C-alpha positions in Angstrom: 39.9 -7.5 -78.8 41.1 -10.6 -80.1 40.0 -13.8 -78.7 43.1 -14.3 -76.3 42.5 -10.4 -74.9 38.8 -11.0 -74.3 39.4 -14.5 -72.6 42.1 -13.6 -70.2 40.3 -11.2 -69.2 37.7 -13.3 -67.7 40.1 -15.9 -66.6 42.4 -13.8 -65.0 41.0 -14.0 -61.6 42.6 -16.4 -59.1 39.5 -18.6 -58.8 37.9 -20.6 -61.9 35.0 -18.3 -64.1 33.3 -21.5 -64.8 34.3 -23.4 -61.2 36.2 -26.8 -61.5 33.5 -29.2 -61.9 33.3 -30.6 -66.0 30.0 -29.9 -68.0 27.2 -32.3 -66.4 25.8 -33.0 -70.5 29.4 -33.8 -71.5 30.4 -35.9 -68.0 27.0 -37.5 -68.5 27.8 -39.1 -71.7 31.1 -40.9 -70.5 29.5 -43.9 -70.9 29.2 -44.1 -74.5 33.1 -43.4 -74.6 34.4 -46.6 -72.7 36.4 -47.7 -75.8 37.5 -44.8 -76.9 41.0 -42.7 -76.0 42.0 -39.9 -77.5 40.2 -37.2 -77.1 40.7 -33.4 -77.8 38.7 -30.6 -75.8 37.9 -27.0 -78.1 37.7 -24.1 -76.8 38.4 -25.7 -73.1 39.7 -22.6 -71.3 40.5 -23.5 -67.5 40.3 -26.9 -68.0 37.5 -28.6 -65.9 36.5 -30.7 -68.9 40.1 -31.6 -69.5 40.4 -32.8 -66.4 37.7 -34.4 -65.6 38.0 -36.9 -69.0 41.9 -37.2 -68.2 41.3 -38.7 -64.7 39.0 -41.4 -66.3 41.6 -42.6 -68.5 41.4 -40.6 -72.0 44.9 -39.5 -73.3 43.4 -35.6 -73.6 44.7 -32.7 -75.9 43.1 -28.9 -75.2 42.7 -25.9 -77.4 41.8 -22.6 -76.1 42.9 -19.0 -77.3 44.0 -17.8 -73.8 47.2 -18.9 -72.1 45.7 -17.9 -69.0 43.1 -20.5 -69.0 45.6 -23.0 -70.2 48.2 -22.2 -67.1 45.1 -22.8 -65.0 44.6 -26.2 -66.7 48.4 -27.1 -67.0 49.0 -26.0 -62.9 45.6 -28.1 -61.9 47.1 -30.9 -64.4 50.3 -31.0 -62.3 49.3 -31.3 -59.2 46.6 -34.0 -60.1 49.5 -36.0 -61.4 47.4 -36.2 -65.1 49.3 -35.6 -68.8 47.0 -33.4 -70.8 48.4 -31.7 -74.0 47.8 -27.9 -73.8 47.6 -25.7 -77.4 47.3 -21.8 -77.4 45.2 -21.2 -80.3 41.9 -19.3 -81.5 39.9 -22.0 -83.4 40.3 -20.4 -86.4 43.5 -21.0 -86.9 43.5 -24.8 -85.8 44.7 -27.1 -88.6 43.7 -30.8 -88.3 46.7 -33.0 -88.7 45.5 -35.2 -86.3 42.5 -38.0 -85.8 40.4 -38.2 -82.6 37.9 -41.0 -80.8 36.1 -38.0 -79.1 35.8 -34.4 -79.7 34.4 -32.3 -77.1 33.3 -28.7 -76.6 31.0 -26.7 -74.2 29.5 -22.9 -74.9 32.2 -22.5 -77.8 31.4 -18.4 -78.9 32.5 -18.7 -83.0 30.7 -16.5 -85.0 28.3 -17.9 -87.4 30.3 -17.3 -90.8 33.0 -19.0 -88.9 30.9 -22.5 -88.3 30.7 -24.1 -91.8 34.8 -24.0 -91.8 34.8 -25.5 -88.0 32.4 -28.0 -88.3 34.4 -29.2 -91.2 37.4 -29.5 -89.3 35.8 -31.5 -86.4 33.9 -34.0 -88.6 37.6 -34.3 -91.0 38.9 -35.0 -87.3 36.9 -37.7 -86.3 38.0 -41.6 -86.6 35.0 -43.7 -88.1 33.1 -44.3 -85.1 33.9 -41.3 -83.1 32.0 -38.9 -81.3 31.5 -35.5 -81.4 30.0 -34.3 -78.1 28.7 -30.5 -77.5 26.6 -28.0 -75.5 25.7 -24.5 -77.0 24.2 -21.5 -76.4 20.7 -21.3 -77.9 19.5 -17.9 -80.0 16.6 -18.3 -76.9 19.4 -17.7 -74.8 19.0 -13.6 -75.0 16.0 -14.3 -73.4 17.8 -15.6 -70.4 20.5 -14.0 -67.7 22.7 -17.5 -66.7 25.6 -16.4 -69.0 26.6 -16.7 -72.3 26.9 -14.1 -75.3 24.8 -11.0 -76.1 25.3 -11.0 -79.6 22.8 -13.6 -81.3 25.6 -14.1 -84.3 27.3 -16.3 -81.4 25.0 -18.3 -80.6 23.6 -21.5 -82.1 20.3 -22.9 -83.6 19.5 -26.6 -83.9 19.4 -26.2 -87.6 23.3 -24.8 -87.5 24.2 -28.8 -86.4 21.5 -30.1 -88.9 23.1 -28.7 -92.1 26.4 -29.8 -91.4 28.3 -33.2 -90.2 26.7 -35.5 -93.3 29.0 -38.3 -92.2 27.3 -38.5 -88.9 24.6 -40.1 -87.1 23.2 -37.1 -85.0 21.1 -36.7 -81.8 20.2 -32.8 -81.5 18.1 -31.2 -78.5 17.0 -27.9 -77.7 16.5 -28.0 -73.7 15.6 -25.7 -70.9 18.2 -26.5 -68.1 19.5 -25.1 -64.9 23.3 -23.8 -65.0 25.5 -23.7 -61.8 28.9 -23.9 -63.1 31.3 -21.3 -61.5 30.1 -17.5 -61.5 29.9 -17.7 -65.7 27.3 -20.1 -65.5 24.3 -19.8 -63.0 20.5 -20.4 -63.6 18.0 -21.5 -66.0 19.1 -21.3 -70.2 18.2 -22.8 -73.2 20.6 -24.7 -74.7 21.4 -27.5 -78.0 22.9 -30.4 -76.8 24.2 -32.7 -79.4 25.9 -36.1 -79.5 26.9 -36.4 -83.3 28.6 -40.1 -84.5 30.6 -40.1 -87.6 30.0 -43.6 -89.0 31.6 -43.0 -92.1 
């Protein structure tokens, strides 16, 4: 099963698998982004983060492998009179042709051996003083039943982020949080939260 088939299965229901509210951590960082406008959401699914940031004045592009997830995003955006660019693509095929002021991600399911290339693409796509902000499931999430992959190779460690983004300031924290995101993420979870700012 490829990425599109996997995520289309999750997003094929009429409701929103992870709810319609933005990821709490991503939304909580909007204050540091007040001067930044061009924003990219990676692995954005049904669009909860893209919708939130577009409503707050950002010029938003969203990438996801699931055409069904992006259709839901597009339908919501149309109803709310928002202009959000969508790109249906597996992130392994993403080409870094544009620069962004903000790149966001919540719970990217990327295999460990795919991350070095992805992180390099993210770093290359950031303007100077731009931010990469994300929340990811820790390898310790395997002991929780609140959602996320059960494959260790799809989970993250603090070191994954420390070892990359060398042109950036990095704030990386592993935390226990309580998730309330649709039917997909419910309950106590172990996550890694990153705020990365490109400084050179």
